[in-house]
N, C-alpha and C positions, 0 to 999 in steps of 0.2 A: 209848433202850433201854425195852423193855417189861417188864412185871411178871414174865415169865419169866427175865429176866436176859439174853436174847438181844438182840443188836443188830438193828435193822430196816434193811434196805437197800431202796430203791426202784430198780429197774433199768429204765432206758428203753432199749429196743432199736429202733434205726432201720431203715428198710427195707434200707438198704445193708449192714448187719451181717446181717440175717436172710437176704439173698440172697447173701452173700459176693460182692457186686458183680456178680452174673450176672442173668439174666432169670427166675429161679425161686427159691422158698423153698429154703433149704439145710437138709435134715434133719440133716446133720452138725453144723451150727452150733447148731440147737436141742438136739441131743443134748449138744453141748459144754456149753451153758448148763446143761442139766439136771444133768449130771454134776458141775458145780462146785456147784450148789445142794445137791445130795445130800451132797457132801463137807462142806459148810458148815453143815448144817442143825442141828448140835448147838449152834452158837454164833451163828448168824444166821437171821433169817427174812426172806423175800423177798416183795415185791410187785412185779409186772412191769407196765410200760406197754409195749405192743408195737405198733408200726406193722406194715405188711406185708399188710393185707387186700386192697388193690388189686393188689399184686404176686402174691399168691396167686391172684387171679381170673384174671389174665392167663395163667397156665399152663393154664387149662382153657377159657377162652371168648374169642371175639372178637365184641364187640357190633357191631351194624350202626349205628354212629354215630361221629362224630369224636371222638378221644380226648380232646381238650382241653375238651370240654364238661363243666362241673361235674356236671351230672345223670347223665352217663355214668359219671364217677368214682364217684358215689354208689352207682349200680347195680353196678358192679364191686366196691365195698366191700361191698355187700349179699351178692354171690355169694362173694366171697373170705373173708369173716370165718369162716363155718363151716369152710371148708378149713383156714384158718390155726389155728383152735382144734383141729381134729381132729389136725393135725401135732403141736401142742404135746401134745395128750393122749396120743398114741400114744408119742411118744418119752419123755415124762416118766413115763407109767405103767410103762414098761419098767424105769425106775429106781426104782420104788416111790414115785413123787411124784404127788400128787393136784392137779388143776388146776380152776380155775373161771374163768367169764367174767363180766366186769363191763363194761358199755358205759356211758360217761359223756358228758355234753355240758357245755359251759362254763356253761350257765345253771344246772346243778346246784350250781355253787359260789357261786352268788348268793343262795341261800335257805338260811337257818339250819337249818331242819327237814330239808331235803334233805342238808346236809352232816353233820349228826348221823347220819342213816340210812346214809350211806356209811360213815362210821367204824365204826359199830356192826356193820354187815354184814361189812366187811372184817376187823374184829377177831374176829368169830366164825369166818370162814373160816380165818384164819391160827391161832388157837387150836386149830382141829380139823385142823391140818396140811394145809390146801388153800392152793395158791398162786393168789392172784387174778391173772388176766391181763386188764389193762384196755386198752381202745382207745376212741377217741372214737366215738360213735354216728354214724358217717359217713353213714348212709342218711337221716338226718334233719338233719344238721348239717354244714356245710361248712368249719368253722374249721380242722380238721387237714388237709383237702385243700388249702386255700388258704395256711394259715399254719403254718410251724414244726414239721411232722413229729412231732407229739406231744410236742415238747419242753416247751412251756408247760403242756400237760396234766399231764406228769410232774412239773414243778415244784409246780403247784398241789395235786396229790395228795400229793406228799411233805410239803408243809407241813400239809395237812389230817390226814395221818396221823402227823405229828410223827416222821418217820423220822430215823435217825442219819446216813445218807449217801445222797445221790442220785447214782447212777452212770449217766452218759449214755454208751451205747456207740455209737461212731461208726467212721468209716473212716480216721482219722488217729491219731497218737500223742499225742492232746490238741491244745492250740492252740500254734501255732508262732510264733516271732518273725518279724515281717515281713522284717527284714533277711535271715534264714536262708533264707526261701522264695525271695526274690530271688536269693540265691547258690545255689539248687538243692540246698541241704544242710539240710533242715528241722531246726530245733532246738526242742525242746519247752520251753514255759514250764512249769516244775514246780510252782511255788507262786505263788498270787495272793492278795493281800489287798486290792487296790485295783482295783475293776472299772473305773474310768475310765481308768486306765493301760492295762488290758487291751484296752479298745475301740480304742485307737490302734494295736494290733498285728494286728488281724484284717483279713482281706480280705472280699469278698462272694461267695466261691465257694459254690455249692450242691451237694449231693450228687446223683448220677446218678438214683437212684430216689426219694430223699426230697425233700421240699419245704423242708427247713431248710438252714441253713448254720451257721457258727459264730456269727453274730449271735443267732440264735434260742437257741443254747446259752448265751451270755452273758446274754441276757434272762432265761432260765430260772434260771441261777445267781444272778441278782439277786433273783429271787423267793425262793429257798431261803436265800440269805445273810441277807435280812431277818428270816428266822425261825431264824437261827443254826444252819442245816443245811449241811453241807459238800457241794460238788458236785465229783464227780470226772469228768473227760472222757478216756475211756479207748478205746483201739483195740479194738473188739469183733471185728475180724477175726482177732486174735491167738487162738491156742488157750489156753484157761485164763486168759482176760484178767482175771476177777474175782480168782481165786486169786493171780495174779501181781501184781496191782495192790495187793491187801491185804498182800503180802509185800515190796512195793516193788521188784519184780524187772524191770519195764518202765517206760518213760517214760511219764508221763501228766500232765495238768493237774489240780492240786488247787486248788480255790477255796474259801477259808475266810473 
């Protein structure tokens, strides 16, 4: 909790949530997220880590190169990032919310001076009612493209900013028990205190647009847990998923 008395939430939004499992960014989903932030702004402040730059680019361009080349994905990220930010800006500003862009690389977390600068900059933005929207600087870094769909970046940022809750929005109702998946009636694991036990329950499925799977989310939760930060894995495809999770109205996985 910050000095204003508000709880700080870091919301990580994966590509599958932002596209609502289609091939283009969903303005409706971004508006849904904005409406929830607007409804909660008296008691909560938000920092967003958002994927989706590559998905945004694919709506507008087809590059003359094989899709699986890392440098092509970096080029797509470069094209898509301004489009993604524009969509956030347009939808959030209609709700009276201000946005700002922050591009980070994993190397930024290795230098004390840089970490201090990140914290100070984001604190100024949040204090002045701007919502920082963070993505990895994919044009110069390949980590998010190769690994984890920004899950690790979200966890490192959550720890750096000392947030109260890390919410990872995905396309499932949290983490399911292995047995229930095999029975084709997925059952959400509601509360986790032991990550080693949880490791045994997960599969290795990856999301269709994102590069992460449940393993990357558990790895991120471990980073947050070491700093005494709760991680909630919530179905971002659900309307009002943040509000419903805060009121415990939907099934999701809480890792404490």
